KOLTOR-254941 format. One record per residue (C-alpha): x, y, z; residue number from 0; residue in one letter. Coordinates in nm, 3 decimals. Layout:
BEGIN
<r <X Y Z> NUM "a">,
...
//
This chain:
BEGIN
<r <2.349 -0.450 -1.807> 0 "m">,
<r <2.441 -0.218 -1.521> 1 "a">,
<r <2.159 -0.051 -1.333> 2 "r">,
<r <2.121 0.326 -1.380> 3 "p">,
<r <2.238 0.542 -1.091> 4 "i">,
<r <1.953 0.654 -0.867> 5 "r">,
<r <1.927 1.026 -0.799> 6 "c">,
<r <2.011 1.103 -0.436> 7 "r">,
<r <1.776 1.336 -0.247> 8 "r">,
<r <1.946 1.657 -0.137> 9 "v">,
<r <1.780 1.924 0.080> 10 "c">,
<r <1.965 2.215 -0.075> 11 "f">,
<r <2.277 2.289 -0.276> 12 "e">,
<r <2.588 2.400 -0.081> 13 "p">,
<r <2.609 2.769 -0.004> 14 "e">,
<r <2.986 2.760 -0.060> 15 "y">,
<r <3.114 2.554 -0.350> 16 "d">,
<r <3.491 2.593 -0.318> 17 "s">,
<r <3.759 2.613 -0.049> 18 "f">,
<r <4.131 2.686 -0.089> 19 "a">,
<r <4.409 2.639 0.167> 20 "p">,
<r <4.578 2.942 0.328> 21 "c">,
<r <4.944 2.988 0.234> 22 "g">,
<r <4.916 2.770 -0.076> 23 "s">,
<r <4.805 2.828 -0.430> 24 "k">,
<r <4.604 2.509 -0.409> 25 "g">,
<r <4.642 2.451 -0.780> 26 "e">,
<r <4.548 2.084 -0.749> 27 "e">,
<r <4.177 2.034 -0.710> 28 "q">,
<r <3.962 1.773 -0.538> 29 "v">,
<r <3.604 1.741 -0.666> 30 "l">,
<r <3.339 1.659 -0.408> 31 "l">,
<r <3.000 1.586 -0.564> 32 "t">,
<r <2.686 1.742 -0.415> 33 "v">,
<r <2.548 1.403 -0.308> 34 "d">,
<r <2.879 1.322 -0.132> 35 "e">,
<r <2.862 1.663 0.038> 36 "f">,
<r <2.508 1.583 0.156> 37 "e">,
<r <2.618 1.251 0.306> 38 "a">,
<r <2.894 1.427 0.504> 39 "v">,
<r <2.656 1.707 0.608> 40 "r">,
<r <2.394 1.468 0.738> 41 "l">,
<r <2.631 1.227 0.913> 42 "i">,
<r <2.906 1.455 1.047> 43 "d">,
<r <2.722 1.787 1.084> 44 "y">,
<r <2.367 1.677 1.172> 45 "e">,
<r <2.490 1.361 1.349> 46 "k">,
<r <2.248 1.129 1.172> 47 "k">,
<r <2.314 0.758 1.147> 48 "t">,
<r <2.391 0.599 0.812> 49 "h">,
<r <2.043 0.446 0.819> 50 "g">,
<r <1.873 0.780 0.880> 51 "q">,
<r <2.083 0.937 0.606> 52 "c">,
<r <1.982 0.657 0.367> 53 "a">,
<r <1.612 0.717 0.430> 54 "v">,
<r <1.643 1.094 0.382> 55 "q">,
<r <1.846 1.061 0.062> 56 "m">,
<r <1.626 0.782 -0.076> 57 "g">,
<r <1.904 0.526 -0.129> 58 "v">,
<r <2.034 0.215 0.047> 59 "s">,
<r <2.256 0.225 0.356> 60 "r">,
<r <2.535 0.062 0.151> 61 "t">,
<r <2.519 0.346 -0.101> 62 "t">,
<r <2.536 0.604 0.177> 63 "v">,
<r <2.841 0.435 0.331> 64 "t">,
<r <3.017 0.428 -0.007> 65 "e">,
<r <2.945 0.797 -0.070> 66 "m">,
<r <3.051 0.894 0.282> 67 "y">,
<r <3.379 0.702 0.264> 68 "e">,
<r <3.464 0.852 -0.077> 69 "r">,
<r <3.389 1.199 0.057> 70 "a">,
<r <3.601 1.152 0.370> 71 "r">,
<r <3.893 1.027 0.159> 72 "t">,
<r <3.870 1.335 -0.063> 73 "k">,
<r <3.855 1.568 0.237> 74 "i">,
<r <4.164 1.401 0.383> 75 "a">,
<r <4.347 1.446 0.052> 76 "q">,
<r <4.278 1.818 0.036> 77 "l">,
<r <4.366 1.879 0.403> 78 "i">,
<r <4.692 1.683 0.391> 79 "v">,
<r <4.793 1.782 0.039> 80 "g">,
<r <4.686 2.148 0.050> 81 "g">,
<r <4.451 2.105 -0.245> 82 "k">,
<r <4.151 2.316 -0.344> 83 "t">,
<r <3.807 2.170 -0.280> 84 "l">,
<r <3.536 2.214 -0.542> 85 "c">,
<r <3.178 2.098 -0.478> 86 "i">,
<r <2.990 2.030 -0.797> 87 "s">,
<r <2.802 1.769 -0.998> 88 "g">,
<r <2.684 1.426 -0.893> 89 "g">,
<r <2.362 1.231 -0.929> 90 "n">,
<r <2.116 1.414 -0.709> 91 "y">,
<r <1.775 1.579 -0.699> 92 "e">,
<r <1.674 1.882 -0.497> 93 "l">,
<r <1.419 1.828 -0.221> 94 "c">,
<r <1.063 1.895 -0.332> 95 "d">,
<r <0.923 1.873 0.021> 96 "g">,
<r <0.853 1.497 0.022> 97 "s">,
<r <1.114 1.443 0.294> 98 "a">,
<r <0.968 1.718 0.514> 99 "w">,
<r <0.988 1.514 0.835> 100 "s">,
<r <1.362 1.463 0.786> 101 "y">,
<r <1.470 1.789 0.623> 102 "c">,
<r <1.308 2.004 0.895> 103 "g">,
<r <1.333 2.378 0.834> 104 "k">,
<r <1.462 2.334 0.480> 105 "k">,
<r <1.124 2.195 0.367> 106 "c">,
<r <0.772 2.306 0.450> 107 "s">,
<r <0.424 2.161 0.461> 108 "r">,
<r <0.311 2.431 0.221> 109 "a">,
<r <0.575 2.334 -0.033> 110 "k">,
<r <0.478 1.968 -0.002> 111 "l">,
<r <0.106 2.036 -0.032> 112 "a">,
<r <0.163 2.253 -0.337> 113 "a">,
<r <0.378 1.986 -0.498> 114 "g">,
<r <0.151 1.689 -0.426> 115 "a">,
<r <-0.061 1.719 -0.737> 116 "a">,
<r <0.244 1.815 -0.944> 117 "g">,
<r <0.416 1.489 -0.863> 118 "e">,
<r <0.216 1.302 -1.125> 119 "r">,
<r <0.400 1.120 -1.397> 120 "k">,
<r <0.466 1.300 -1.722> 121 "e">,
<r <0.167 1.132 -1.887> 122 "d">,
<r <-0.061 1.260 -1.608> 123 "g">,
<r <-0.105 0.917 -1.446> 124 "r">,
<r <-0.054 0.804 -1.089> 125 "m">,
<r <-0.108 0.472 -0.915> 126 "k">,
<r <-0.204 0.529 -0.553> 127 "i">,
<r <-0.239 0.257 -0.288> 128 "a">,
<r <-0.427 0.306 0.040> 129 "v">,
<r <-0.417 0.072 0.338> 130 "t">,
<r <-0.779 -0.035 0.340> 131 "y">,
<r <-1.055 -0.172 0.562> 132 "e">,
<r <-1.432 -0.125 0.515> 133 "n">,
<r <-1.395 0.193 0.309> 134 "g">,
<r <-1.150 0.363 0.544> 135 "t">,
<r <-0.774 0.405 0.574> 136 "v">,
<r <-0.645 0.114 0.784> 137 "f">,
<r <-0.429 0.255 1.068> 138 "p">,
<r <-0.134 0.012 1.064> 139 "h">,
<r <0.063 -0.032 0.741> 140 "f">,
<r <0.241 -0.352 0.846> 141 "g">,
<r <-0.083 -0.528 0.942> 142 "h">,
<r <-0.309 -0.426 0.656> 143 "t">,
<r <-0.481 -0.718 0.485> 144 "e">,
<r <-0.594 -0.511 0.188> 145 "q">,
<r <-0.494 -0.216 -0.025> 146 "f">,
<r <-0.729 -0.017 -0.239> 147 "k">,
<r <-0.531 0.073 -0.550> 148 "v">,
<r <-0.642 0.375 -0.751> 149 "y">,
<r <-0.556 0.463 -1.109> 150 "e">,
<r <-0.551 0.842 -1.148> 151 "a">,
<r <-0.526 1.042 -1.469> 152 "e">,
<r <-0.487 1.419 -1.490> 153 "n">,
<r <-0.597 1.475 -1.133> 154 "g">,
<r <-0.904 1.249 -1.138> 155 "s">,
<r <-0.969 0.891 -1.026> 156 "i">,
<r <-1.003 0.673 -1.335> 157 "a">,
<r <-1.052 0.339 -1.161> 158 "g">,
<r <-0.986 0.142 -0.842> 159 "a">,
<r <-0.965 -0.212 -0.713> 160 "q">,
<r <-0.915 -0.379 -0.376> 161 "v">,
<r <-0.625 -0.625 -0.357> 162 "v">,
<r <-0.540 -0.872 -0.080> 163 "e">,
<r <-0.190 -0.865 0.071> 164 "t">,
<r <-0.192 -1.243 0.120> 165 "n">,
<r <-0.010 -1.228 0.451> 166 "g">,
<r <0.270 -0.994 0.340> 167 "s">,
<r <0.381 -0.758 0.614> 168 "g">,
<r <0.606 -0.466 0.696> 169 "h">,
<r <0.906 -0.438 0.459> 170 "g">,
<r <0.771 -0.708 0.226> 171 "a">,
<r <0.474 -0.487 0.146> 172 "l">,
<r <0.700 -0.239 -0.033> 173 "a">,
<r <0.793 -0.506 -0.285> 174 "g">,
<r <0.427 -0.607 -0.310> 175 "f">,
<r <0.327 -0.249 -0.396> 176 "l">,
<r <0.619 -0.203 -0.633> 177 "s">,
<r <0.513 -0.515 -0.824> 178 "a">,
<r <0.169 -0.357 -0.867> 179 "l">,
<r <0.328 -0.046 -1.016> 180 "g">,
<r <0.225 0.176 -0.724> 181 "v">,
<r <0.409 0.508 -0.700> 182 "d">,
<r <0.225 0.665 -0.403> 183 "t">,
<r <0.104 0.528 -0.069> 184 "l">,
<r <-0.149 0.671 0.177> 185 "i">,
<r <-0.162 0.504 0.518> 186 "c">,
<r <-0.199 0.554 0.893> 187 "g">,
<r <0.097 0.463 1.112> 188 "g">,
<r <0.410 0.311 0.961> 189 "i">,
<r <0.741 0.188 1.104> 190 "g">,
<r <1.095 0.290 1.019> 191 "a">,
<r <1.186 -0.029 0.832> 192 "g">,
<r <0.882 -0.003 0.609> 193 "a">,
<r <0.955 0.364 0.541> 194 "q">,
<r <1.307 0.278 0.432> 195 "a">,
<r <1.179 -0.003 0.208> 196 "a">,
<r <0.927 0.230 0.044> 197 "l">,
<r <1.194 0.496 -0.010> 198 "a">,
<r <1.420 0.234 -0.171> 199 "e">,
<r <1.132 0.129 -0.398> 200 "a">,
<r <1.071 0.491 -0.498> 201 "g">,
<r <0.720 0.500 -0.351> 202 "i">,
<r <0.609 0.837 -0.214> 203 "r">,
<r <0.458 0.817 0.135> 204 "l">,
<r <0.172 1.010 0.299> 205 "y">,
<r <0.133 0.878 0.655> 206 "g">,
<r <-0.089 0.959 0.950> 207 "g">,
<r <-0.405 0.969 0.737> 208 "v">,
<r <-0.744 0.849 0.861> 209 "s">,
<r <-1.105 0.849 0.745> 210 "g">,
<r <-1.248 0.763 0.405> 211 "s">,
<r <-0.999 0.610 0.161> 212 "a">,
<r <-1.175 0.759 -0.142> 213 "d">,
<r <-1.180 1.106 0.011> 214 "e">,
<r <-0.812 1.082 0.102> 215 "a">,
<r <-0.716 1.008 -0.259> 216 "v">,
<r <-0.936 1.289 -0.388> 217 "e">,
<r <-0.772 1.527 -0.140> 218 "a">,
<r <-0.425 1.415 -0.249> 219 "l">,
<r <-0.505 1.477 -0.613> 220 "l">,
<r <-0.638 1.821 -0.523> 221 "a">,
<r <-0.320 1.902 -0.328> 222 "g">,
<r <-0.500 1.936 0.006> 223 "r">,
<r <-0.446 1.603 0.181> 224 "l">,
<r <-0.402 1.641 0.558> 225 "a">,
<r <-0.127 1.403 0.669> 226 "f">,
<r <0.136 1.364 0.938> 227 "d">,
<r <0.496 1.335 0.812> 228 "p">,
<r <0.599 1.207 1.156> 229 "d">,
<r <0.342 0.925 1.169> 230 "a">,
<r <0.466 0.611 1.341> 231 "r">,
<r <0.307 0.275 1.420> 232 "c">,
<r <0.215 0.276 1.789> 233 "s">,
<r <0.219 -0.102 1.789> 234 "g">,
<r <0.597 -0.120 1.756> 235 "h">,
<r <0.848 -0.070 2.030> 236 "g">,
<r <1.091 0.172 1.866> 237 "h">,
<r <1.115 0.351 1.535> 238 "h">,
<r <1.379 0.570 1.384> 239 "g">,
<r <1.348 0.702 1.038> 240 "e">,
<r <1.188 0.726 0.627> 241 "g">,
<r <1.219 1.415 -0.502> 242 "h">,
<r <1.156 1.421 -0.901> 243 "s">,
<r <1.494 1.495 -1.048> 244 "c">,
<r <1.545 1.859 -0.963> 245 "g">,
<r <1.653 2.128 -1.198> 246 "e">,
<r <1.935 2.254 -0.978> 247 "g">,
<r <2.255 2.365 -1.143> 248 "k">,
<r <2.412 2.022 -1.099> 249 "h">,
<r <2.099 1.805 -1.078> 250 "g">,
<r <1.992 1.483 -1.245> 251 "c">,
<r <1.785 1.645 -1.516> 252 "a">,
<r <1.905 1.498 -1.841> 253 "g">,
<r <2.045 1.177 -1.691> 254 "n">,
<r <1.938 0.857 -1.860> 255 "a">,
<r <1.784 0.720 -1.543> 256 "g">,
<r <1.776 0.771 -1.172> 257 "c">,
<r <1.875 0.274 -0.864> 258 "a">,
<r <2.167 0.280 -0.641> 259 "d">,
//
């Protein structure tokens, strides 16, 4: 059975949704989807790499490359053939603020803080993991030996347990958390590869957090967690990069499911 198409994260819908050539009726149309538009915007306009684009849109680099190449082919067709461009549809979700550190001015801390508690699953449950050591948030995601995993229901902690990582590190930890059913992670510093792996696994990230693990989870559930969207692991040499299906006019709402 084919996997469902994952919704692609989009900062905002295009301001202009159609273009027609001068001196031609442009009766033939080329349809560019909103997620394809976003790939072109990020790569050609904002000069991001395919990897950075993948992290921001919450999909794999291969998916980004496929979208980008389709979009460039369509743009070439309309330029050479004098066709009309229409931008509409696609499998995407509008940014809810979770990609604040990548979307820049299009997202805000306030929007993210307000949406934190609202990101719970439809049944009111969340499964939150915290990098853990002696009751506090462990500062380095890739080196944590334990997670404290919290079950939350309707904004309150319903239960928690400490689990050992058994030597898993960096990108492998995303699969470890996914297997536990975790949908949200609170941690200190975290590297680019781990961020990308978490995004691919659909795990929401709150980095740059310190102090009591229990208090951090309570703050998250209350929508007042202080975190740093630009948190990076200081122990690594170089790091690069890391929405609920939106109700935009062409969004994923109503799709059967949102994987690459």
